[in-house]
N, C-alpha and C positions, 0 to 999 in steps of 0.2 A: 576591505574587511575580509581577511582570509580566515578560514576555519581549519582546525587541525583535529579531525575526529580521533586519531589514535591517541593524542594527548588527553582528550576528554575521557576516553575509555578507561584511563587509569583511575579515574574517579567514579565514573558512571559504570558500575559493574553489571554484567549480564545476569539476568534472572531476578533482578530487583523490581521488575515491573515498572520501570521508569524510562522516560525518554527525554531528550532535549529537542526543542523545536525552535525554529527561527520564526519570530513573530514579525509580520509586516502589515502595511496598511494600503488600502485602496479606497479612494474617495468616490462617492456617488452623488450625482446631481439629482435632487428630489424635485418633484413636480412643483412645489411651492417656491423653488429657487434656492432653498437651503442646501447645504452640503453635509452629507453623512459620511463619517470615516469608519469604514468597516475594518475589522481586525481578522487576520487570517494567519495560518501557520502551516509549515511543513517540517518534516523530520530533519534535524541537522545532519543526520547520517547521509542524507541525499544532497547536501549542499556543499559545494566546493569553495565558493567565495561569493561576495557581493561587490559589484563594481558600479561605477557611474554609467549612465546611459551613453552608449557609443552612437556613432552615425551608422545605421544599418545599411546593408546593400539589399535593395529590393529584389524580391523573387516574383517573377511574372506568374499570373494565373494561380495564385495561392489563396488559401483561406484568409478571410479578413483579419483574423487574430494573429496570423503569421506575418509579422511586420518586416521580416527580412532575415538576413544572416549576418554574422560578424566573424572576424578572425581573432581568436584569442590565443596568443603564443603558438601560432602554427596550426591551430585546430579550428575548423569551420563549425560554428554553432548556430542553430536556428534561434531566432528571437521571437518570443510569443508574448502578446499582451494578455495578461490574465483578466483584465477588466473586459476586454473585447470578447474573450472566450466565455466568460461568465455572463455576458450580455449586461454589463454594468454601464450605465450612462455616466461618462466622466465629465466633471466640470472643466471649464477652460483652464489650462495650466501650461506651464512651460515644460515641454518634453525633456529638456536637459536636466530638470530637477528629479527626474525619475531614477530609480535604481534597477539594476538587473541582478537577479539571483541565478547564479550559475549552478546547475545541478547535474548529477550523474545518477541514473537509475535505469534498470532494464538494459544496462550496458550502453546507454546513449547519453550524450551530454546535450543539455538544452539550457537556454537562457530565458527566464521569466521576468517580464517587465512589471514592476510594482511602483507605487508612489513613494513609499518609504519603508525601509527595513529598520525596525525599532530596537529589538533586543533578542537575546537568546533566553529562553524560559525552560526551566526543568519542571516536568510534571510527572505525576504517576499515571499510568494508563487507566487506573480505576477512576481517575478524575475525568476521563474523556468519555462522554456519553454518545450513544447512537443518536444521530440527528433526528429530530421530529419530522413527521411526514410533510409538514408545511414547508420546511427548509429543503427537503428532498425535491419537492415540486418546484419551488422557486428557483433552485439552482440546477435543475435537471439531473439530479443524482450525482452531482460532482463533489458533494461534501460527505466525508466519511465519519466525521465526529465533531463534537462541540465541547468547549471548555467554558465554564462560567468564571469570569475574571473577578478581580477584587472589587470593581465598580459595578458588578452584577451584569455587565454586558457579556455577550457571547463571542468567543473566538472560534472561527470555523476552520477545520482541517480540510485541505483540498486533496481530492483524489487525482494525483498526477497521472496515474495509469489511464484514466479516462481521456486525458488530453492526448496521450500517445495513440489511443484507439481512435479518437476523432480525426487525428491527422492521417491515419491509414485505414479508412473504412473498409477497403476491399481486402485487407490482409487476411482476415479469418477465412474467407472463401477459398483462398489459395493454399491454406495449410495442408501439408501432406503428412499422413500418419502411417506408421507401420501397419501390416495386416493385423486384424483383431485376433485375439486368442481363440482357440477352438471352443465352440459353443458348449461342448459337453463338460468343460471344466466347471468345477463348483463355483457358484457366485461368491464373490468376496465383498464385504461391506466396508465402505470407506467413509470416514467422518471428515468432512471438509469444513474448515473455518477460515473465512476471508471476509473482510469488511467492505471490499470493493465490489460493486455490482458488476462492473466490467470483468474483473478477474473471475468472479463466480461463473459468469456466462462462459468464459473461455475454458475454465476448468471442467465445467459440466459437458461442454462440447467434446473435450478430449476424453473424459472418462466414459461418455456414452458410447465411445468407439469400442470399449472393452466390455467384458461380461461382469460389470460391477454394479452393485447397489450403492447409491450415494445418499448420504444424510448431510444436509448443509446447514451450518450456523454462521453467524456473522461476527463472532469474536471469541477470544479464548475463554472467557468466563462461561459462555454458553456451551462451548466444547467440553469444558471440565464438568459442568453439570450433566451433560449428556453422557460422559464417561461413567459418572456415578450411577446414572439411571441404567446404563447397560449392565453394570456390575450387579445391581439389585435384580434386574431381569434375569441375568444368567443364573443367579442363585435360585430364584423362584422357579425357573423352567428346567433347572438341572443341566444347563448347556455350557460348553466351554465359552469363555468370554470372547475368544476370537471368532466364534461363529456369529457373534453379534456385531463386533467391530474388529475388522482384520487389520486396519491401518488408519493412521491419522495424517491428514494432509493439511498443514496450517500455514497461513501467512505469518509474518513476523510482526508487522505494525497493525495492531487492532485495538479498538477501544476496550476499556475495562480490564483486559488481560492480554498481554502481548504473547507472541508465539514462543519466545524464549522461556517465559515463565510457565506457559502451558506445558512445554516439553519437559522442563525441570520437574514440575509437579507429577507428570506421568511417570518419568523415569525414577523419581524418588519414592514412588509408591509401589510396594511389592505386588499389589493387585494388578497393576497396569504395565509394569516396566517391560514386559515381553511384547507389548504392542509396538510395532514399528511407527516411528514418527518422521515424516518428511516435512521439512520447512521449505516453503515455496515463496520466494520474496523478490521484490524489485531491487533490494540492496545487494550489490555485487561486491567483489573484493575478498581477499583472503581473511581480512579482519573479521568479516561477518561469518565466514565459514568457521573460523576458529571459535567464535562465540557460540555457534550452533553446536559444535563438537563439545564444548565445555559443559553444556547442559544435557548431553547424551543423545543428541539428534542422530538418527540413523542415516539421513541423506539430506543434502542441501541443494535445491535447484533454483537457479535464478530465472525470474520471469522474463519474457514468456517464450519458451522454446517448447512447443507442443510435443515434438517427437521425443525430446529428452525427458519431459515430464511423464509421458506415457510409458517410456521404457523404464524409468526409475520406479514408477508405481508398479508396473508389471513384474519387476524383478523381485518384489516382495510377495 
């Protein structure tokens, strides 16, 4: 099952606040012996193809969810069990019936083992809701959004960035950043919008290195509402708008409103178009940079390069 994102992009236009996701299934063994089929999804833009389960090469002394590695057309790819990572108790089943979703994000290729890949579904970001706290607790913050399906069941969107962070727990401590700017420089306010808890922590760590004030929201809709509030406050206080919000740093994939749509709304509005917008996304490749440029984005930074992020923010 090969996916061709560039062909789909001819139909799915940027700035329409829509996305296409790959819907897949993972079965869970319940305490009473019954089997529950959970439905999950990831952005098609991160998916290269779906293949049959190969015979993995085991990796010694690895996490239990890292089942091994495989060679795919000359590239070595780690194979991860999403069920194991999400602590889902699987029923007895033939491993050969599983599927592997080959992804590329944050500049890394990975294979995620699922029980079945069922369909590609187009949805509006406004249909994707922030997950309830009970789901956050159950899945350890690994769910970034929920979609109510036709049968009233929930489809859960998985935070793939958290998986990468879990695989490299010591990575943050080793990050080296440039020297911070001089303390006497005027503080600049940055509005950050990102639905991933892991990404927000990484971003705040980087920005805390500089002389910045940071306001954090979890999606594009909240960021747009915050921009409107900044504008009203600037009028009431008689202040330049950029004294209240100097820059917007936004993810691309977010519930309710994505980063492309947020950027387009900001750049199409004469009140806000002078505010720089940096899109900070795990989606790499020239096609995504072109999308960002088409909506007026001032810079596009692929996650997660802390030095590049800091330098890009500081340049504004």
